[in-house]
N, C-alpha and C positions, 0 to 999 in steps of 0.2 A: 504494500500500500504506500503511495507517495507520502513523503514526510509532510508536505504542505496540506494534504487532505487530513492526515492524522492530527496535525496542529489545529486546523479549523474545526474538526469534529470535537476535539477536546474543549475548545473554547465554547462551542455550542452547548456541550454537555454541562459545562461549569455554570452557565448562566440560565439555561432553559427552565430551571425551577422557578424563576422569577415571574411575577405577574405580567411584566411588560413584554415578554417574548414568547407567549403562547403561539405556537406555529399555526394552530387551527384558526386563530383570530387574525393572523397576518399572512395569509397564504401567498399573496403576490410578492411580498418582501422576500420570503424564503425561496419561492420559485425563482425569483430574479437572482438571488444569491447563488442558487444552484447553476443557473445559466452562466453566470460569471465564472464559476469554477470550471465549467466545461470549456468556455472560450479562452480562459487563461491557460488551460492545458493544451489547447490547440496552438496558442501562441508559443508556448514553451517548446512544443514538438516541432514548430516551424523554424526554430532558431532565431537568432537576433535579426538577421536580414529579412527573413520571412515574416517575422513579427512586425517589423517596420512597414513592410508592404501591406499587411493586413490593416494596421492602424491608419495608414494613409488612405486606404480604400474607404474606410468608414469614418474619416475625420470630418468634423464640421468646420472646415477651413473655408477661406473666401472662395477658392476655386470650386470646391464641392457644393457649397451653398448656392453658387450661381448655376451649376449644371444639374444637380439632383438634390435639392434641399430636403424634400420629404424623406427620401431614403436615408440620408446620412443623419438627419435629426433623430430618426428611429434607431438605426443600427449602431450609432455611436454609444448608445446606452448599454450595449451588450458586450463591450470590450473595455478592459482596463489598460491604462497607460503604464504598464509595468508587468513584471513577471511573477509577482507575488499576489496571491488571492487572500490568504489568511488574515492580513491586517484589516480587511474590510468586514470580517465577521463581527467584531465588536461594534463597528459603526452601524451595521444592519440590525444587530441585536439591541443596541442601546438607543438608536435614533429612528431608523427607517421603519422597523416593525412596530414600535410603540406609536409612531405617528399614524401608520395605517390602522392600527387597532382603534385609536381614538377618533380619527377623522372619518372612518369607513373608507372602503377601497376607492369609491368614485371621487370623493373629495381629495384623497391622498394622491390619486393619479392626476386629477385636474391641476392641483397645486404644483406637484412635482414636474409635470410636463410643461406647465406655464413657466416655471422657474428655469427649466432646461432651455426652452426655446428663447425666452427673453434674455436670459444670461448669455446664451450663445450669440445672439444678434447684437446685443450691446457690446460684448467683448470683441466680436469681429468688426463691428463698426469702429470701435476705438483703434483696432489694428489697421483698418483701412486708412483712417486719418493719419495714423503714425507713419504709414508707408508713404502716403502722399506728401507729407511734410518732411520726409527724409529722416525721421527719428527711428525707423525700423527698416530692415532690409526687405527688398521686394520678394525675396525667396520665401518669406513667411506667408505668402498667399497660399502656399501648399503645406502649411504647418500641420503637425500632428495634433489633433484635439479630440480625444475620445475619453470616455469615462462617465462616472456617475456623480461627480461632485456638485454640479449645478442642481440636479434633482435632489440630492441629499441635503444641500444647504437650504433649498426651498422648503422642504417639509420640516427641516429643523427649525427654520424661522417660525413656521406656524405652530410647531410643537411647543415652542417657547411660551406660547399663550396659555399652556396648561401648567406652567410653573406656579408655585405658591405666590400670592400677590406680593409678599414682602421681598421676594427675590426676583420677580418677573422683570421689572423694568431695569434693575441693576444688571442682570444677566444679558438682557438684550443690548444694553448700551455697551457693555464690555465686549460682546461678540461683534457688534458693529465697529467699535473702535479698533479691535484687533484686525478685522478684515480691511478697514480703511488704512490702518498703519501698514499692513502688509502690502496693500496696493500702492501706497506712497513710496515704500522702500523698493518694491519691485513692480514698476508700472507696466505690467504685461497684460495682454488681452485676457489671460486666464484669471488673474487677480481681479480685474475689472468685472469679469463674469461672475466670480465668486461673490463679490459684494452685491452685485445686482440681483443674483439669485436669492440671497438671504433677504434682501429688501422685499422682493416679491413675496416670499414666505411671510414676512411680517405684515404686509398689507392684506394678506388673506386670513389673518387671525379672526376677523369677524365671522368668517364662514365656519369656524371650528365649533362643534356642538359640545355641550356639557363640560365647559372648561372648569367649572368649580367642582363638579361632581366626580371628575375623572382626572385628578391631578397627576402631574408628571414630575418626578418619579412617583410611582404608586406608593401610597402610605404604607401598604403592607411590605413593599420592598425597602 
């Protein structure tokens, strides 16, 4: 059995006793995590060069967004920008699955996809301006841009609405400040997209039901 699979399985086993990670209540999150495991294994078997080709094919870069936007906006969510899958297990267990459970699958999907799409276009719009003003090289029109981060940050922003009132605004401000500082220190299209995706999640908090009745983390946890 691959070491990566064993490590991820152990992480799941360690935390799946908690209220926030019941697989039956978060089916899309764990199905997605399984798909990411499979696609990560495909990338590893393809080698470094083959993995790069796969990522370029599914990237939401300026060139692909111009020629096949619907396809790459969908498929980019199925690949990770790296060769390790297990670090995403605690992210899905601690953020993505609890968000699906509280928001219900259709709100979760709506908010995550909106954050992914808006974050992608805002980030790539920033890159386009940077290229046109000479602040970024033109070769970045074909940059690699795959992964789950915009979706995750979007649902994380909305999930923050379930925090206890005394911590809610403080945590949101800290998260925003961290993302903004990171964007200022490394002004790339990815960091701009991260900040945008989290803001999309924050603006969707009014859509989140039962925020006082279903706190995050669960009081039992």
